[in-house]
C-alpha positions as CSV (number, residue, x, y, z in Angstrom):
1,X,2.9,-11.2,54.2
2,X,1.0,-8.7,56.3
3,X,2.3,-7.9,59.9
4,X,-0.4,-5.6,61.3
5,X,0.7,-2.9,63.4
6,X,-2.4,-2.8,65.5
7,X,-3.4,-4.8,68.5
8,X,-4.4,-8.7,67.7
9,X,-7.3,-8.2,69.8
10,X,-9.1,-6.4,66.9
11,X,-8.6,-9.6,64.5
12,X,-11.4,-12.1,63.7
13,X,-10.9,-15.5,64.0
14,X,-9.3,-16.1,60.3
15,X,-7.2,-13.1,60.8
16,X,-5.5,-13.9,63.8
17,X,-4.8,-17.3,62.7
18,X,-3.3,-15.9,59.4
19,X,-1.4,-13.5,61.5
20,X,0.0,-16.1,63.4
21,X,1.3,-18.0,60.5
22,X,2.7,-15.0,58.6
23,X,4.6,-14.0,61.9
24,X,6.0,-17.4,62.1
25,X,7.0,-17.2,58.6
26,X,8.6,-13.9,59.4
27,X,10.4,-15.6,62.1
28,X,11.9,-18.2,59.7
29,X,12.8,-15.8,57.1
30,X,14.8,-13.9,59.8
31,X,16.5,-17.2,60.7
32,X,17.6,-17.8,57.2
33,X,15.4,-20.9,57.0
34,X,13.5,-19.8,53.8
35,X,14.0,-19.2,50.0
36,X,11.5,-16.5,49.7
37,X,10.3,-13.4,51.4
38,X,13.7,-12.3,52.2
39,X,13.3,-8.9,50.7
40,X,9.7,-8.6,51.7
41,X,9.0,-4.9,53.1
42,X,6.9,-6.0,56.0
43,X,10.3,-7.4,57.3
44,X,12.2,-4.1,57.3
45,X,11.0,-2.7,60.4
46,X,12.3,-5.8,62.2
47,X,15.6,-6.0,60.3
48,X,16.3,-2.4,61.5
49,X,16.1,-3.7,65.1
50,X,19.4,-4.6,67.2
51,X,18.1,-8.1,67.5
52,X,15.5,-8.9,64.7
53,X,14.6,-12.2,65.9
54,X,13.9,-10.9,69.4
55,X,11.5,-8.3,67.9
56,X,9.6,-10.8,65.7
57,X,9.5,-13.0,68.7
58,X,8.0,-10.3,71.0
59,X,5.5,-9.7,68.1
60,X,4.4,-13.4,68.2
61,X,3.9,-13.5,72.0
62,X,1.2,-10.9,71.8
63,X,-0.5,-12.7,69.1
64,X,-0.1,-16.1,71.1
65,X,-1.5,-14.3,74.2
66,X,-4.4,-13.0,72.3
67,X,-4.9,-16.6,71.0
68,X,-5.2,-18.0,74.5
69,X,-7.6,-15.4,75.6
70,X,-9.8,-16.9,73.0
71,X,-9.2,-20.5,74.0
72,X,-7.1,-21.4,70.7
73,X,-4.4,-23.6,70.9
74,X,-1.5,-21.9,69.3
75,X,2.0,-23.7,70.1
76,X,4.0,-21.1,71.9
77,X,7.2,-23.5,71.5
78,X,7.5,-22.3,68.1
79,X,8.3,-18.8,69.5
80,X,12.1,-17.7,69.7
81,X,12.9,-17.5,73.3
82,X,14.8,-14.1,73.1
83,X,12.5,-11.0,73.5
84,X,13.0,-7.2,72.3
85,X,13.9,-4.5,74.8
86,X,12.6,-1.6,73.3
87,X,9.6,-0.7,71.0
88,X,9.6,-0.3,67.4
89,X,8.3,3.0,65.9
90,X,5.3,3.1,63.6
91,X,3.6,6.1,62.0
92,X,0.4,7.1,62.7
93,X,-0.3,7.3,59.0
94,X,0.6,3.6,58.7
95,X,-1.4,2.3,61.7
96,X,-4.7,4.2,60.3
97,X,-3.8,2.9,56.8
98,X,-3.6,-0.6,58.0
99,X,-6.8,-0.2,60.2
100,X,-8.7,1.0,57.1
101,X,-7.5,-1.7,55.0
102,X,-8.2,-4.6,57.6
103,X,-11.8,-3.1,58.0
104,X,-12.2,-3.2,54.0
105,X,-11.2,-6.9,54.5
106,X,-13.5,-7.8,57.0
107,X,-16.4,-6.2,55.2
108,X,-16.3,-9.2,53.1
109,X,-14.9,-11.7,55.4
110,X,-16.7,-11.0,58.7
111,X,-19.2,-8.4,58.7
112,X,-20.1,-9.1,62.4
113,X,-16.7,-8.4,63.7
114,X,-16.6,-5.2,61.6
115,X,-19.8,-4.2,63.1
116,X,-18.1,-4.6,66.6
117,X,-15.2,-2.4,65.6
118,X,-16.5,0.1,63.1
119,X,-16.3,3.1,65.6
120,X,-12.8,2.5,66.4
121,X,-11.2,5.5,64.4
122,X,-7.6,5.1,65.7
123,X,-6.9,1.3,66.9
124,X,-4.6,0.5,69.7
125,X,-1.2,-0.6,68.2
126,X,0.4,-3.9,69.1
127,X,2.3,-3.5,72.2
128,X,5.5,-3.7,70.4
129,X,5.0,-0.5,68.4
130,X,5.1,2.9,69.6
131,X,3.1,5.5,67.5
132,X,4.7,8.6,65.9
133,X,3.6,11.3,63.8
134,X,4.0,10.5,60.0
135,X,2.4,9.2,56.8
136,X,2.2,5.2,55.8
137,X,5.5,3.8,55.0
138,X,6.7,4.3,51.6
139,X,6.8,0.6,50.7
140,X,3.0,0.4,51.0
141,X,0.9,0.2,47.8
142,X,-1.8,2.5,48.8
143,X,-5.2,1.1,47.6
144,X,-7.5,3.0,49.8
């Protein structure tokens, strides 16, 4: 499961569809509707919020809006109706680590999209996130 901290506008088509599915899965996990993924570290930042389901719903709304801009047909009715009131903090180190990881994936999957974003050094975060100083999360398996 990978729930990117950067804005979904940067994602290639496969990446956007994958993020939609992963975030819907996260919502189901937080609803207690799955057997697996209950302790996945990507969910920790949502679980720490006052209303975790509202936070993941807010995350999903932005993905759905990006899909609409691209004329994709994501089913918004799958998103929980509650929305989060405040941002979730993400460290600059985490955002940059994810960005570099994403670009390494794009190199193999979609070099044309990579070429369009290669000069972006620090991506805009997903609107749910507020960037603070700090390193990548300790749950990351740093591979870069």
